A tleap script that builds the chain and sets N, CA, C and O, in Angstrom:
source leaprc.protein.ff14SB
mol = sequence {
  NMET LEU ALA GLU PHE VAL GLN ASP LEU VAL
  ALA GLN GLY ARG SER CYS PHE SER LEU ASP
  ASP VAL LYS LYS LEU LYS ASP SER SER PRO
  ALA ALA ILE LYS ALA ALA ILE ARG ARG LEU
  GLN LYS LYS GLY ASP PHE ALA MET PRO TYR
  ARG GLY PHE TYR VAL ILE VAL PRO ARG GLU
  TYR ARG ALA ALA GLY CYS ARG PRO PRO GLU
  GLN PHE ILE SER GLY LEU MET GLU HIE VAL
  GLY GLU ASP TYR TYR ALA GLY LEU LEU SER
  ALA CALA
}
set mol.1.N position { -4.300 -51.835 -21.300 }
set mol.1.CA position { -4.352 -52.858 -20.312 }
set mol.1.C position { -4.815 -52.290 -18.972 }
set mol.1.O position { -5.787 -52.783 -18.399 }
set mol.2.N position { -4.142 -51.273 -18.470 }
set mol.2.CA position { -4.538 -50.654 -17.205 }
set mol.2.C position { -5.878 -49.947 -17.361 }
set mol.2.O position { -6.712 -49.986 -16.456 }
set mol.3.N position { -6.087 -49.303 -18.502 }
set mol.3.CA position { -7.356 -48.618 -18.736 }
set mol.3.C position { -8.520 -49.608 -18.741 }
set mol.3.O position { -9.592 -49.303 -18.219 }
set mol.4.N position { -8.320 -50.776 -19.319 }
set mol.4.CA position { -9.364 -51.805 -19.321 }
set mol.4.C position { -9.630 -52.303 -17.901 }
set mol.4.O position { -10.779 -52.537 -17.527 }
set mol.5.N position { -8.569 -52.464 -17.117 }
set mol.5.CA position { -8.704 -52.884 -15.732 }
set mol.5.C position { -9.543 -51.878 -14.946 }
set mol.5.O position { -10.426 -52.259 -14.178 }
set mol.6.N position { -9.261 -50.602 -15.145 }
set mol.6.CA position { -10.002 -49.539 -14.446 }
set mol.6.C position { -11.455 -49.515 -14.908 }
set mol.6.O position { -12.360 -49.343 -14.092 }
set mol.7.N position { -11.686 -49.685 -16.204 }
set mol.7.CA position { -13.060 -49.711 -16.707 }
set mol.7.C position { -13.840 -50.877 -16.107 }
set mol.7.O position { -15.025 -50.740 -15.802 }
set mol.8.N position { -13.187 -52.015 -15.939 }
set mol.8.CA position { -13.838 -53.163 -15.304 }
set mol.8.C position { -14.191 -52.856 -13.853 }
set mol.8.O position { -15.266 -53.231 -13.384 }
set mol.9.N position { -13.296 -52.178 -13.141 }
set mol.9.CA position { -13.578 -51.802 -11.754 }
set mol.9.C position { -14.771 -50.861 -11.674 }
set mol.9.O position { -15.643 -51.029 -10.822 }
set mol.10.N position { -14.811 -49.878 -12.554 }
set mol.10.CA position { -15.920 -48.916 -12.570 }
set mol.10.C position { -17.225 -49.642 -12.895 }
set mol.10.O position { -18.264 -49.337 -12.309 }
set mol.11.N position { -17.179 -50.596 -13.822 }
set mol.11.CA position { -18.375 -51.365 -14.168 }
set mol.11.C position { -18.862 -52.203 -12.992 }
set mol.11.O position { -20.057 -52.473 -12.875 }
set mol.12.N position { -17.937 -52.618 -12.113 }
set mol.12.CA position { -18.300 -53.381 -10.922 }
set mol.12.C position { -18.740 -52.479 -9.769 }
set mol.12.O position { -19.154 -52.968 -8.718 }
set mol.13.N position { -18.650 -51.169 -9.965 }
set mol.13.CA position { -19.051 -50.220 -8.933 }
set mol.13.C position { -17.945 -49.889 -7.940 }
set mol.13.O position { -18.210 -49.291 -6.897 }
set mol.14.N position { -16.719 -50.268 -8.249 }
set mol.14.CA position { -15.596 -49.977 -7.352 }
set mol.14.C position { -14.982 -48.634 -7.717 }
set mol.14.O position { -14.906 -48.272 -8.892 }
set mol.15.N position { -14.544 -47.901 -6.702 }
set mol.15.CA position { -13.979 -46.576 -6.947 }
set mol.15.C position { -12.501 -46.498 -6.596 }
set mol.15.O position { -11.888 -45.441 -6.738 }
set mol.16.N position { -11.919 -47.609 -6.135 }
set mol.16.CA position { -10.517 -47.581 -5.741 }
set mol.16.C position { -9.878 -48.955 -5.950 }
set mol.16.O position { -10.564 -49.964 -6.114 }
set mol.17.N position { -8.546 -48.960 -5.940 }
set mol.17.CA position { -7.802 -50.202 -6.101 }
set mol.17.C position { -6.421 -50.023 -5.505 }
set mol.17.O position { -5.983 -48.902 -5.244 }
set mol.18.N position { -5.742 -51.135 -5.293 }
set mol.18.CA position { -4.391 -51.074 -4.751 }
set mol.18.C position { -3.396 -51.511 -5.820 }
set mol.18.O position { -3.770 -52.103 -6.832 }
set mol.19.N position { -2.142 -51.212 -5.581 }
set mol.19.CA position { -1.093 -51.618 -6.506 }
set mol.19.C position { -1.036 -53.136 -6.598 }
set mol.19.O position { -0.731 -53.680 -7.659 }
set mol.20.N position { -1.324 -53.824 -5.503 }
set mol.20.CA position { -1.341 -55.288 -5.517 }
set mol.20.C position { -2.414 -55.831 -6.447 }
set mol.20.O position { -2.210 -56.857 -7.097 }
set mol.21.N position { -3.566 -55.147 -6.519 }
set mol.21.CA position { -4.624 -55.566 -7.443 }
set mol.21.C position { -4.135 -55.504 -8.885 }
set mol.21.O position { -4.415 -56.404 -9.678 }
set mol.22.N position { -3.413 -54.456 -9.220 }
set mol.22.CA position { -2.927 -54.270 -10.586 }
set mol.22.C position { -1.811 -55.257 -10.903 }
set mol.22.O position { -1.706 -55.730 -12.035 }
set mol.23.N position { -0.986 -55.569 -9.924 }
set mol.23.CA position { 0.129 -56.494 -10.153 }
set mol.23.C position { -0.342 -57.900 -10.485 }
set mol.23.O position { 0.430 -58.698 -11.016 }
set mol.24.N position { -1.591 -58.215 -10.182 }
set mol.24.CA position { -2.136 -59.526 -10.518 }
set mol.24.C position { -2.340 -59.692 -12.021 }
set mol.24.O position { -2.473 -60.813 -12.512 }
set mol.25.N position { -2.365 -58.575 -12.751 }
set mol.25.CA position { -2.469 -58.656 -14.203 }
set mol.25.C position { -1.188 -59.268 -14.758 }
set mol.25.O position { -0.090 -58.872 -14.367 }
set mol.26.N position { -1.317 -60.202 -15.637 }
set mol.26.CA position { -0.154 -60.943 -16.112 }
set mol.26.C position { 0.477 -60.352 -17.367 }
set mol.26.O position { 1.522 -60.829 -17.809 }
set mol.27.N position { -0.127 -59.339 -17.942 }
set mol.27.CA position { 0.331 -58.823 -19.229 }
set mol.27.C position { 1.491 -57.848 -19.145 }
set mol.27.O position { 2.136 -57.586 -20.161 }
set mol.28.N position { 1.779 -57.302 -17.973 }
set mol.28.CA position { 2.785 -56.242 -17.882 }
set mol.28.C position { 3.750 -56.470 -16.740 }
set mol.28.O position { 3.470 -57.186 -15.779 }
set mol.29.N position { 4.892 -55.834 -16.885 }
set mol.29.CA position { 5.900 -55.874 -15.826 }
set mol.29.C position { 5.545 -54.834 -14.758 }
set mol.29.O position { 4.785 -53.905 -15.031 }
set mol.30.N position { 6.083 -54.982 -13.557 }
set mol.30.CA position { 5.811 -53.986 -12.505 }
set mol.30.C position { 6.240 -52.574 -12.897 }
set mol.30.O position { 5.567 -51.606 -12.543 }
set mol.31.N position { 7.350 -52.446 -13.621 }
set mol.31.CA position { 7.799 -51.114 -14.051 }
set mol.31.C position { 6.817 -50.493 -15.031 }
set mol.31.O position { 6.546 -49.294 -14.959 }
set mol.32.N position { 6.284 -51.288 -15.941 }
set mol.32.CA position { 5.316 -50.774 -16.921 }
set mol.32.C position { 4.012 -50.372 -16.233 }
set mol.32.O position { 3.381 -49.383 -16.608 }
set mol.33.N position { 3.621 -51.142 -15.231 }
set mol.33.CA position { 2.391 -50.821 -14.494 }
set mol.33.C position { 2.551 -49.495 -13.749 }
set mol.33.O position { 1.665 -48.641 -13.796 }
set mol.34.N position { 3.677 -49.328 -13.065 }
set mol.34.CA position { 3.905 -48.082 -12.322 }
set mol.34.C position { 3.976 -46.882 -13.263 }
set mol.34.O position { 3.481 -45.805 -12.933 }
set mol.35.N position { 4.590 -47.064 -14.438 }
set mol.35.CA position { 4.672 -45.970 -15.414 }
set mol.35.C position { 3.280 -45.599 -15.919 }
set mol.35.O position { 2.966 -44.418 -16.064 }
set mol.36.N position { 2.446 -46.601 -16.185 }
set mol.36.CA position { 1.083 -46.335 -16.658 }
set mol.36.C position { 0.271 -45.621 -15.581 }
set mol.36.O position { -0.489 -44.701 -15.882 }
set mol.37.N position { 0.429 -46.044 -14.331 }
set mol.37.CA position { -0.292 -45.381 -13.233 }
set mol.37.C position { 0.167 -43.934 -13.097 }
set mol.37.O position { -0.655 -43.035 -12.920 }
set mol.38.N position { 1.472 -43.705 -13.180 }
set mol.38.CA position { 2.001 -42.330 -13.081 }
set mol.38.C position { 1.448 -41.449 -14.191 }
set mol.38.O position { 1.080 -40.299 -13.953 }
set mol.39.N position { 1.389 -41.994 -15.414 }
set mol.39.CA position { 0.854 -41.235 -16.553 }
set mol.39.C position { -0.600 -40.848 -16.310 }
set mol.39.O position { -0.988 -39.698 -16.517 }
set mol.40.N position { -1.398 -41.814 -15.871 }
set mol.40.CA position { -2.814 -41.539 -15.646 }
set mol.40.C position { -3.028 -40.639 -14.427 }
set mol.40.O position { -4.001 -39.886 -14.363 }
set mol.41.N position { -2.116 -40.724 -13.467 }
set mol.41.CA position { -2.195 -39.846 -12.296 }
set mol.41.C position { -1.941 -38.398 -12.702 }
set mol.41.O position { -2.613 -37.490 -12.215 }
set mol.42.N position { -0.979 -38.179 -13.588 }
set mol.42.CA position { -0.698 -36.813 -14.062 }
set mol.42.C position { -1.877 -36.242 -14.829 }
set mol.42.O position { -2.119 -35.036 -14.784 }
set mol.43.N position { -2.622 -37.100 -15.537 }
set mol.43.CA position { -3.804 -36.652 -16.273 }
set mol.43.C position { -4.959 -36.322 -15.333 }
set mol.43.O position { -5.903 -35.638 -15.728 }
set mol.44.N position { -4.891 -36.802 -14.096 }
set mol.44.CA position { -5.970 -36.558 -13.145 }
set mol.44.C position { -6.957 -37.701 -13.045 }
set mol.44.O position { -7.996 -37.557 -12.401 }
set mol.45.N position { -6.659 -38.847 -13.671 }
set mol.45.CA position { -7.571 -39.986 -13.626 }
set mol.45.C position { -7.551 -40.702 -12.279 }
set mol.45.O position { -8.539 -41.328 -11.894 }
set mol.46.N position { -6.434 -40.611 -11.562 }
set mol.46.CA position { -6.280 -41.270 -10.268 }
set mol.46.C position { -5.792 -40.275 -9.242 }
set mol.46.O position { -5.148 -39.280 -9.574 }
set mol.47.N position { -6.105 -40.556 -7.994 }
set mol.47.CA position { -5.516 -39.854 -6.851 }
set mol.47.C position { -4.902 -40.930 -5.961 }
set mol.47.O position { -5.380 -42.064 -5.935 }
set mol.48.N position { -3.850 -40.579 -5.238 }
set mol.48.CA position { -3.195 -41.534 -4.356 }
set mol.48.C position { -3.182 -40.958 -2.939 }
set mol.48.O position { -2.229 -40.278 -2.557 }
set mol.49.N position { -4.245 -41.228 -2.149 }
set mol.49.CA position { -4.275 -40.695 -0.784 }
set mol.49.C position { -3.337 -41.432 0.168 }
set mol.49.O position { -3.004 -40.920 1.236 }
set mol.50.N position { -2.914 -42.629 -0.219 }
set mol.50.CA position { -2.013 -43.444 0.604 }
set mol.50.C position { -1.130 -44.241 -0.349 }
set mol.50.O position { -1.583 -44.661 -1.414 }
set mol.51.N position { 0.120 -44.448 0.028 }
set mol.51.CA position { 1.057 -45.129 -0.873 }
set mol.51.C position { 0.548 -46.526 -1.235 }
set mol.51.O position { 0.252 -47.341 -0.361 }
set mol.52.N position { 0.454 -46.782 -2.539 }
set mol.52.CA position { -0.008 -48.078 -3.031 }
set mol.52.C position { -1.508 -48.214 -3.130 }
set mol.52.O position { -2.003 -49.285 -3.479 }
set mol.53.N position { -2.255 -47.151 -2.831 }
set mol.53.CA position { -3.716 -47.160 -2.879 }
set mol.53.C position { -4.177 -46.025 -3.780 }
set mol.53.O position { -3.795 -44.873 -3.577 }
set mol.54.N position { -4.988 -46.342 -4.763 }
set mol.54.CA position { -5.400 -45.359 -5.765 }
set mol.54.C position { -6.917 -45.226 -5.799 }
set mol.54.O position { -7.647 -46.207 -5.656 }
set mol.55.N position { -7.369 -44.006 -5.991 }
set mol.55.CA position { -8.789 -43.692 -6.104 }
set mol.55.C position { -9.045 -43.236 -7.526 }
set mol.55.O position { -8.356 -42.353 -8.036 }
set mol.56.N position { -10.034 -43.838 -8.164 }
set mol.56.CA position { -10.420 -43.451 -9.527 }
set mol.56.C position { -11.205 -42.150 -9.425 }
set mol.56.O position { -12.196 -42.074 -8.699 }
set mol.57.N position { -10.767 -41.137 -10.145 }
set mol.57.CA position { -11.395 -39.812 -10.067 }
set mol.57.C position { -12.226 -39.582 -11.327 }
set mol.57.O position { -11.663 -39.394 -12.406 }
set mol.58.N position { -13.560 -39.594 -11.209 }
set mol.58.CA position { -14.394 -39.289 -12.372 }
set mol.58.C position { -14.310 -37.797 -12.722 }
set mol.58.O position { -13.831 -36.987 -11.929 }
set mol.59.N position { -14.771 -37.463 -13.887 }
set mol.59.CA position { -14.650 -36.083 -14.391 }
set mol.59.C position { -15.258 -35.040 -13.450 }
set mol.59.O position { -14.727 -33.937 -13.322 }
set mol.60.N position { -16.352 -35.378 -12.802 }
set mol.60.CA position { -17.007 -34.376 -11.953 }
set mol.60.C position { -16.193 -34.008 -10.714 }
set mol.60.O position { -16.468 -32.991 -10.078 }
set mol.61.N position { -15.195 -34.821 -10.362 }
set mol.61.CA position { -14.348 -34.527 -9.205 }
set mol.61.C position { -12.927 -34.123 -9.588 }
set mol.61.O position { -12.078 -33.967 -8.711 }
set mol.62.N position { -12.658 -33.955 -10.866 }
set mol.62.CA position { -11.290 -33.629 -11.303 }
set mol.62.C position { -10.829 -32.276 -10.775 }
set mol.62.O position { -9.651 -32.114 -10.457 }
set mol.63.N position { -11.715 -31.319 -10.677 }
set mol.63.CA position { -11.331 -29.996 -10.177 }
set mol.63.C position { -10.887 -30.084 -8.712 }
set mol.63.O position { -9.975 -29.369 -8.295 }
set mol.64.N position { -11.527 -30.956 -7.936 }
set mol.64.CA position { -11.156 -31.140 -6.533 }
set mol.64.C position { -9.918 -32.018 -6.397 }
set mol.64.O position { -9.209 -31.941 -5.394 }
set mol.65.N position { -9.657 -32.850 -7.398 }
set mol.65.CA position { -8.474 -33.708 -7.378 }
set mol.65.C position { -8.703 -35.087 -6.799 }
set mol.65.O position { -7.832 -35.951 -6.900 }
set mol.66.N position { -9.870 -35.312 -6.188 }
set mol.66.CA position { -10.162 -36.621 -5.593 }
set mol.66.C position { -11.658 -36.706 -5.304 }
set mol.66.O position { -12.354 -35.692 -5.243 }
set mol.67.N position { -12.129 -37.916 -5.130 }
set mol.67.CA position { -13.514 -38.119 -4.699 }
set mol.67.C position { -13.660 -37.675 -3.250 }
set mol.67.O position { -12.657 -37.519 -2.553 }
set mol.68.N position { -14.890 -37.468 -2.782 }
set mol.68.CA position { -15.090 -37.217 -1.355 }
set mol.68.C position { -14.659 -38.440 -0.545 }
set mol.68.O position { -14.833 -39.570 -1.000 }
set mol.69.N position { -14.103 -38.231 0.640 }
set mol.69.CA position { -13.572 -39.353 1.437 }
set mol.69.C position { -14.585 -40.456 1.730 }
set mol.69.O position { -14.213 -41.628 1.790 }
set mol.70.N position { -15.850 -40.106 1.911 }
set mol.70.CA position { -16.831 -41.141 2.239 }
set mol.70.C position { -16.998 -42.162 1.108 }
set mol.70.O position { -17.555 -43.237 1.326 }
set mol.71.N position { -16.524 -41.836 -0.088 }
set mol.71.CA position { -16.630 -42.763 -1.211 }
set mol.71.C position { -15.479 -43.759 -1.282 }
set mol.71.O position { -15.583 -44.750 -2.005 }
set mol.72.N position { -14.382 -43.529 -0.554 }
set mol.72.CA position { -13.262 -44.460 -0.638 }
set mol.72.C position { -12.646 -44.841 0.704 }
set mol.72.O position { -11.730 -45.663 0.733 }
set mol.73.N position { -13.109 -44.282 1.805 }
set mol.73.CA position { -12.474 -44.541 3.092 }
set mol.73.C position { -12.584 -46.017 3.498 }
set mol.73.O position { -11.667 -46.554 4.118 }
set mol.74.N position { -13.670 -46.658 3.161 }
set mol.74.CA position { -13.829 -48.073 3.484 }
set mol.74.C position { -12.764 -48.916 2.784 }
set mol.74.O position { -12.147 -49.779 3.410 }
set mol.75.N position { -12.546 -48.673 1.494 }
set mol.75.CA position { -11.510 -49.388 0.752 }
set mol.75.C position { -10.122 -49.093 1.274 }
set mol.75.O position { -9.271 -49.982 1.315 }
set mol.76.N position { -9.880 -47.852 1.677 }
set mol.76.CA position { -8.577 -47.474 2.216 }
set mol.76.C position { -8.299 -48.186 3.535 }
set mol.76.O position { -7.202 -48.705 3.741 }
set mol.77.N position { -9.270 -48.213 4.417 }
set mol.77.CA position { -9.082 -48.882 5.704 }
set mol.77.C position { -8.898 -50.392 5.524 }
set mol.77.O position { -8.144 -51.021 6.268 }
set mol.78.N position { -9.578 -50.963 4.551 }
set mol.78.CA position { -9.378 -52.383 4.245 }
set mol.78.C position { -7.967 -52.614 3.725 }
set mol.78.O position { -7.324 -53.595 4.097 }
set mol.79.N position { -7.479 -51.721 2.869 }
set mol.79.CA position { -6.121 -51.829 2.326 }
set mol.79.C position { -5.072 -51.730 3.435 }
set mol.79.O position { -4.092 -52.475 3.438 }
set mol.80.N position { -5.280 -50.816 4.364 }
set mol.80.CA position { -4.343 -50.605 5.456 }
set mol.80.C position { -4.454 -51.726 6.495 }
set mol.80.O position { -3.501 -51.998 7.226 }
set mol.81.N position { -5.613 -52.369 6.555 }
set mol.81.CA position { -5.819 -53.439 7.512 }
set mol.81.C position { -6.231 -52.955 8.883 }
set mol.81.O position { -5.979 -53.623 9.886 }
set mol.82.N position { -6.862 -51.799 8.932 }
set mol.82.CA position { -7.295 -51.207 10.199 }
set mol.82.C position { -8.817 -51.272 10.317 }
set mol.82.O position { -9.540 -51.091 9.338 }
set mol.83.N position { -9.284 -51.535 11.533 }
set mol.83.CA position { -10.699 -51.420 11.817 }
set mol.83.C position { -11.014 -49.946 12.052 }
set mol.83.O position { -10.171 -49.198 12.547 }
set mol.84.N position { -12.215 -49.535 11.700 }
set mol.84.CA position { -12.587 -48.135 11.896 }
set mol.84.C position { -14.072 -48.052 12.120 }
set mol.84.O position { -14.812 -48.993 11.833 }
set mol.85.N position { -14.500 -46.934 12.629 }
set mol.85.CA position { -15.932 -46.653 12.726 }
set mol.85.C position { -16.113 -45.168 12.457 }
set mol.85.O position { -15.194 -44.368 12.636 }
set mol.86.N position { -17.292 -44.827 12.033 }
set mol.86.CA position { -17.614 -43.424 11.766 }
set mol.86.C position { -18.609 -42.960 12.817 }
set mol.86.O position { -19.564 -43.661 13.148 }
set mol.87.N position { -18.371 -41.796 13.319 }
set mol.87.CA position { -19.258 -41.237 14.316 }
set mol.87.C position { -19.645 -39.817 13.940 }
set mol.87.O position { -18.968 -39.169 13.142 }
set mol.88.N position { -20.704 -39.353 14.502 }
set mol.88.CA position { -21.172 -37.996 14.245 }
set mol.88.C position { -21.115 -37.196 15.539 }
set mol.88.O position { -21.416 -37.714 16.615 }
set mol.89.N position { -20.736 -35.959 15.429 }
set mol.89.CA position { -20.750 -35.063 16.570 }
set mol.89.C position { -21.875 -34.064 16.393 }
set mol.89.O position { -22.182 -33.638 15.279 }
set mol.90.N position { -22.465 -33.708 17.473 }
set mol.90.CA position { -23.541 -32.744 17.410 }
set mol.90.C position { -23.210 -31.565 18.323 }
set mol.90.O position { -22.640 -31.740 19.400 }
set mol.91.N position { -23.568 -30.390 17.888 }
set mol.91.CA position { -23.306 -29.208 18.698 }
set mol.91.C position { -24.435 -28.982 19.710 }
set mol.91.O position { -24.369 -28.059 20.523 }
set mol.92.N position { -25.438 -29.803 19.658 }
set mol.92.CA position { -26.601 -29.595 20.544 }
set mol.92.C position { -26.335 -30.014 21.959 }
set mol.92.O position { -27.214 -29.899 22.813 }
savepdb mol mol.pdb
quit
């Protein structure tokens, strides 16, 4: 159930999700969902940079433990409800 949900997200081009997104699934209880997430997190399939927010970690990033921040920071800021901007600094 959770694996199918994650596969659907990957097919849609999404790299992250929140616990609230998963709770919308009607097939499982909240305890079963949290247990499934914990199991997949131990395997390295997910990273949790913020409580209740999960990043799907593809095989090429498993050694690092998470995707690069630029791939999920937008979703994280949306989850937190904060506005943000990215800026560049130059040494010149």
